[in-house]
C-alpha positions in Angstrom: 105.7 75.3 242.3 102.7 77.2 243.8 99.3 75.5 243.9 98.0 78.4 241.7 100.7 77.7 239.0 99.9 74.0 239.1 96.2 74.7 238.7 96.7 77.1 235.8 99.0 74.7 234.0 96.7 71.8 234.5 93.7 73.9 233.2 95.6 74.8 230.0 96.7 71.2 229.6 93.2 69.8 230.2 91.6 72.2 227.7 94.1 71.3 225.0 93.5 67.5 225.6 89.8 67.9 225.8 89.8 69.5 222.4 91.8 66.6 221.0 89.5 64.0 222.4 87.3 63.5 219.3 85.8 60.1 218.8 87.9 58.3 216.2 86.3 56.2 213.5 85.8 52.6 214.7 88.2 51.3 212.1 91.1 53.3 213.6 90.7 51.6 217.1 92.7 54.4 218.7 93.3 54.5 222.4 93.7 57.8 224.3 96.5 57.8 226.9 97.3 60.8 229.0 99.7 61.2 232.0 101.4 64.1 233.8 104.1 64.9 236.2 104.3 67.8 238.6 108.0 67.3 239.5 109.7 66.5 236.3 111.4 69.9 236.2 111.3 73.6 235.3 108.9 74.2 238.2 105.9 73.4 236.1 103.6 70.6 235.0 104.7 68.2 232.2 101.8 66.4 230.4 101.7 64.1 227.4 98.5 63.0 225.7 98.8 60.3 223.0 96.4 58.5 220.6 97.5 55.2 219.4 96.9 51.4 219.5 99.5 50.3 222.0 98.7 51.4 225.6 101.9 49.9 227.0 103.9 51.5 224.3 102.4 54.9 225.1 103.0 54.5 228.8 106.6 53.7 228.0 106.8 56.8 225.8 105.5 59.0 228.6 108.1 57.7 230.9 110.8 58.2 228.3 109.8 61.8 227.6 109.3 62.6 231.3 112.9 61.5 231.8 114.0 63.7 228.9 112.2 66.7 230.4 113.9 66.0 233.7 117.3 65.8 232.0 116.8 69.1 230.2 115.8 70.6 233.6 119.1 69.4 235.1 121.2 70.7 232.2 119.6 74.2 232.1 119.2 74.7 235.8 121.1 77.8 237.1 120.3 77.3 240.8 121.1 73.7 241.6 124.0 71.2 241.2 123.5 67.6 240.0 125.9 64.7 240.5 127.9 64.1 237.3 126.3 66.9 235.4 128.0 70.1 234.2 125.0 72.3 233.8 124.5 76.1 233.3 125.0 76.6 237.0 128.5 75.0 236.5 129.1 77.4 233.6 128.0 80.4 235.6 130.0 79.3 238.7 133.2 79.1 236.5 132.7 82.5 234.9 136.1 84.2 234.7 137.8 81.0 235.8 137.8 78.3 233.1 135.9 76.8 230.3 133.4 74.1 231.2 132.8 71.0 229.1 129.1 70.6 228.5 126.5 68.4 226.9 125.8 69.2 223.2 122.2 70.1 224.1 123.6 73.1 226.1 125.6 74.3 223.1 122.7 73.9 220.7 120.4 75.8 223.0 123.0 78.6 223.5 123.5 78.9 219.8 119.8 79.2 219.2 119.5 81.9 221.9 122.3 83.9 220.3 120.5 83.7 216.9 117.4 85.1 218.5 119.5 87.9 220.1 120.5 88.8 216.6 117.0 88.5 215.1 115.5 90.7 217.8 118.4 93.2 217.9 119.1 92.4 221.5 115.5 92.3 222.8 116.0 88.6 223.6 119.1 88.3 225.8 120.0 85.4 228.0 123.2 87.1 229.1 121.3 89.4 231.5 121.4 86.9 234.3 123.0 89.4 236.7 120.0 91.7 236.3 117.5 88.8 236.6 119.2 87.6 239.7 118.6 91.0 241.4 114.9 90.7 240.5 114.8 87.1 241.5 116.0 87.9 245.0 113.6 90.8 245.5 110.7 88.7 244.1 111.4 85.8 246.5 111.5 88.2 249.4 108.5 90.1 248.1 106.3 87.0 247.9 107.0 86.2 251.5 106.2 89.8 252.6 103.1 89.8 250.5 101.9 86.6 252.2 102.2 88.6 255.5 100.0 91.4 254.1 103.0 93.7 253.5 104.2 95.4 250.3 107.8 94.7 249.3 110.8 96.9 248.6 112.1 97.2 245.0 115.6 97.2 243.6 117.1 100.6 243.0 118.1 101.9 239.6 121.7 101.9 240.9 121.5 98.2 241.7 120.1 97.4 238.3 122.5 99.6 236.4 125.5 98.1 238.2 124.3 94.6 237.3 123.7 95.6 233.7 127.4 96.5 233.3 128.0 92.7 233.2 125.8 91.6 230.3 126.5 90.7 226.7 127.4 88.0 224.3 130.9 89.3 223.9 131.6 87.6 227.2 130.4 84.2 226.2 132.8 81.9 224.3 131.3 78.7 222.8 133.9 76.2 221.6 132.0 73.6 219.6 135.2 71.6 218.7 135.9 71.0 222.4 132.3 71.2 223.6 133.0 73.9 226.1 131.4 77.2 227.2 133.4 79.9 228.9 132.1 83.2 230.4 135.1 85.5 230.4 133.7 88.1 232.9 133.3 86.7 236.4 130.2 88.8 237.0 128.3 87.7 233.9 125.8 84.9 234.1 123.3 83.2 231.8 119.6 82.8 232.5 117.7 80.7 229.9 114.2 81.1 231.3 112.9 82.5 228.0 114.0 79.5 225.9 114.6 76.4 228.1 111.1 74.9 228.3 110.4 75.6 224.7 113.7 73.9 223.7 112.9 70.9 225.8 109.4 70.7 224.4 110.7 70.8 220.9 113.2 68.1 221.4 110.5 65.9 223.0 108.3 66.7 220.1 111.0 65.6 217.7 111.4 62.4 219.6 107.6 61.8 219.5 107.7 62.4 215.7 109.7 59.1 215.5 107.2 57.1 217.5 104.2 55.1 216.1 101.5 57.1 218.0 98.8 58.4 215.7 99.0 61.9 217.1 99.8 63.6 220.4 100.3 66.8 222.4 103.2 67.7 224.6 102.4 70.4 227.2 105.4 71.8 229.2 103.8 74.5 231.3 101.9 76.4 228.6 104.6 75.4 226.0 102.5 73.2 223.7 103.9 71.1 220.9 101.5 69.0 218.8 102.6 65.8 217.0 101.0 65.2 213.7 97.5 66.2 212.6 94.4 64.8 214.4 92.8 61.7 213.0 89.6 63.4 212.0 91.3 66.2 210.2 90.0 68.9 212.5 92.4 71.6 213.9 93.9 71.5 217.3 92.2 74.0 219.6 94.5 75.8 222.1 93.2 77.9 225.0 94.8 81.2 226.2 94.3 81.8 229.9 92.2 84.6 231.2 94.7 87.4 232.0 92.8 88.3 235.2 94.5 85.6 237.2 95.7 83.0 234.7 92.7 80.7 235.3 89.8 80.1 232.9 89.9 80.5 229.2 90.0 83.9 227.5 90.0 82.8 223.9 90.9 79.8 221.8 93.0 79.5 218.7 92.9 76.9 216.0 96.2 75.3 214.9 96.6 72.8 212.1 98.9 69.7 212.0 102.2 69.8 213.8 103.2 73.0 215.5 103.8 74.9 218.7 101.9 77.4 220.8 103.6 79.2 223.6 102.2 81.9 225.9 104.2 84.4 228.1 102.1 86.1 230.8 102.3 88.4 233.7 100.0 86.4 236.0 102.7 84.0 237.3 105.7 84.7 239.5 104.9 88.2 240.6 104.9 90.3 243.8 103.4 93.6 244.9 106.0 96.4 245.4 106.0 99.1 248.1 104.4 101.4 245.5 101.4 99.1 245.3 102.1 98.0 241.8 102.6 94.4 240.6 106.0 93.3 239.4 106.2 90.1 237.3 109.2 88.1 236.1 109.5 89.1 232.4 112.3 91.7 232.4 112.8 94.1 229.5 116.6 94.3 228.7 116.2 97.9 227.6 114.6 99.2 230.8 116.0 96.5 233.2 112.4 96.4 234.7 109.3 94.2 234.1 107.8 95.0 230.7 104.3 96.6 231.1 102.8 96.6 227.6 100.7 93.4 227.9 99.2 90.7 230.2 100.1 88.0 227.8 101.7 87.3 224.4 101.1 84.0 222.6 103.0 82.7 219.5 102.0 80.1 216.9 104.9 78.7 214.9 106.2 75.2 214.0 109.2 75.2 216.5 108.5 75.3 220.2 111.9 76.7 221.0 111.4 79.6 218.6 107.9 80.1 220.0 109.3 80.4 223.5 111.9 83.0 222.4 109.4 84.9 220.4 106.7 85.1 223.1 109.3 86.4 225.6 110.7 88.9 223.1 107.4 90.3 221.9 106.3 90.7 225.5 109.0 93.4 225.9 108.3 95.3 222.6 105.6 97.5 221.1 103.3 95.7 218.7 104.9 97.4 215.7 108.4 96.4 216.9 107.1 92.9 217.7 105.8 92.5 214.1 109.2 93.5 212.8 110.8 90.7 214.8 108.2 88.2 213.5 109.0 89.3 210.0 112.7 89.0 210.6 112.2 85.5 212.0 110.0 84.5 209.0 112.6 85.7 206.5 115.5 84.0 208.3 113.8 80.6 208.7 111.0 80.4 206.2 108.6 79.3 208.9 105.3 81.0 209.6 104.9 82.8 212.9 101.9 84.5 214.3 101.2 86.4 217.6 98.3 87.3 219.9 98.7 90.3 222.2 96.3 90.8 225.2 96.4 94.1 227.1 94.5 96.6 229.1 92.2 98.9 226.9 94.3 101.9 227.7 97.4 100.3 226.1 96.0 99.6 222.6 98.9 101.5 220.9 96.3 102.6 218.3 96.2 99.0 217.0 93.0 97.5 215.6 91.7 94.7 217.7 88.8 93.3 219.7 87.6 94.3 223.2 86.5 91.2 225.1 86.2 90.5 228.8 87.6 93.9 229.7 90.8 93.4 227.7 92.0 94.5 224.3 93.2 91.7 222.0 95.4 92.3 218.9 96.5 89.5 216.6 98.6 89.2 213.5 97.1 88.6 210.1 97.5 84.8 210.1 95.3 84.4 213.1 92.3 85.9 211.4 89.4 83.4 211.3 91.2 81.1 213.8 90.4 82.8 217.1 87.3 82.5 219.2 86.6 84.6 222.3 85.0 83.2 225.4 83.1 86.4 226.1 
């Protein structure tokens, strides 16, 4: 993980925790406990902040959830093998060869990803691993060249189109009875970067729901899951990073009770191409290239896994199409879901919004009255 990514994640985590740090009434006798890990997994910072009465119990809870986060990382990793673990890399490595027996968490996550592919009409697609691998290789090489003061080559349309021939859910067989996953095309691979952290944060949040802490926040690299309302009844205050470089706070959003807040942005994992343009990691399945509508998209909804999927999906769509996906999700689940889009002023798409700090911000109706701009 880069120092910049660590700093940005810590800033977001620290801001969320600071806003939770009200002084509880003396009779509650609540203790604040916070701890973090920079190596628990997913190449990000994992932080848990708890308010309760048992410091030792909260410390144990942090260690348990840190272990959970690490286990999810191992299961969903597509780059590394782990002793005794059949993970997504195992599934990808056995594409076209044989089914792989996997943990139930992998099956549950894949089923949810497939549901979002249907809700979004294919805009959310974890089966485009072959395309993402091309960009991953160019990005890694590009970051090295950029560090040497050089612009980097870009994948050709031919490379991307060739990779795109091997994508699609029709090649993925999930056998729940036997707990196996089989990719029938040897050139198809899964990449769950748009759902994995959110899925992990939600499962940790569900675990926290069963503990005796008064209230808490889980922060998994900008995937924030709150646990119960704050003791004084005030809303949680979540900060959205300044899109200029991912540091500082651009605006804050109020969130009540238990819920999730996830941001997808173009200011992490990027490189400068030979054409002088910046190319980030969020790839549009329709164009096979980095989406260029926004600098960030944030989602507020109860489920962190859903918030992760939605933020990734809406990043690749126009605002109007994104609103259609939000509505489709609301109708299917019955859950509320709101979005905040931040973009350059020349990409407003004729949408009403607010100009602040040199950026245009558009938000869905449910955010009205809950957003405060830093500038």
